[in-house]
C-alpha positions, 0 to 999 in steps of 0.5 A, a space after each residue: 891523493 897525498 896527505 897534503 894534496 888532493 887531485 880531482 879528475 877531469 869532469 868531476 868536482 870535490 866538495 870540501 866540508 869542515 866542521 859540517 860547513 861547506 868550505 869550497 868546491 874544487 874543480 879538476 886538478 891538483 889542490 892543497 888539501 884542507 886539514 881535518 876536512 871532509 872531501 866529497 867527490 861528485 861526477 859531472 859526466 853525462 849519465 843515463 838510466 832507464 825506468 822499469 817497465 810500468 803499467 800506464 793507463 790511457 784516457 779510454 781506460 785501457 793500459 799499456 806498458 812503457 819505459 823511458 830513458 833519461 839523459 842527465 848530468 850534475 850541473 850544481 854539485 852542491 845542490 846534488 849533494 845537499 838537497 836530497 839523500 837520493 837525487 837520482 831516485 828523485 829524478 827517476 820518480 819524476 820520469 815515471 810520473 811524467 810518463 803516466 801524465 803524458 799517456 793519460 791524455 792519449 787514447 790507445 789508438 793515439 798511443 799505437 799510432 805514435 808509439 816510441 816516436 811520441 813527442 817528448 818535449 813536455 816529458 823532458 820539461 817536466 822531468 827537468 823541472 824536478 831535476 833542477 831542484 837537486 842540481 841536475 840538468 836533463 837534456 832529453 827524456 826518450 820513450 824507449 818501449 810501448 807494449 800493448 796488452 796481449 789481446 790488443 796485439 792479437 787483434 792488431 795482428 788479425 787486422 793486418 792478416 785480414 787486410 792482406 787476405 782482402 788484398 790478395 782476393 782483390 788482386 785475384 778478382 782483378 786478374 780473373 776480370 782481365 782474363 774474362 775480358 780477354 776471352 770476350 774480346 777473342 770470342 768477338 774477333 773469332 765471330 767476325 772472322 770465321 777463318 781465324 776460328 778454323 785456323 785456331 782450331 787447326 793450331 789446337 790439334 795435337 801433333 799427328 792429327 789428320 785434317 780433312 778439308 771440305 771445299 764448298 757446300 757438302 750438299 751441293 754435289 747431290 744436285 
């Protein structure tokens, strides 16, 4: 910036005031400087902020801790500078209020089910309506984190563990049933075919064992 010219960077605007009144709005580039005027630079690039974690009550009287991220950019540099002394703070508050209102209509189970993937159309519209009054456009509001109370997290962990234990017991019971069915089938087969039973007995003997074969009825030799 020289004494006679001013340069406005890309994606910025410069508000020129003289005697307290707006004279013009300069876009990016090099401009002749207005004498005895005040120049206010406004950044038009997209920006983002994340709200602090806040306690938000659900419709069934419980509370969760949640945060949102807001993408925003200045659309009207004049309103952004003139309407509010803290335009970003205005949007920040709107995001917190909109988050509370959205979760207030959900039960804890619905919050757990949706989590950070909850629809944000209504949330974005509510924040964008407030932001428009201060010359800001809000393309998107994103729910970043939803933290459950400690006792709810513990209960959810216990429930998952119980389901896993139940599944393991079910698989064990299925395996035992299959084994018993196999043994029953084998017993029926051996009962129908005694020779197989004898063969199975011989196969089960340890190495080196002696086998004595008897042909016919043992009492027949006494006649």
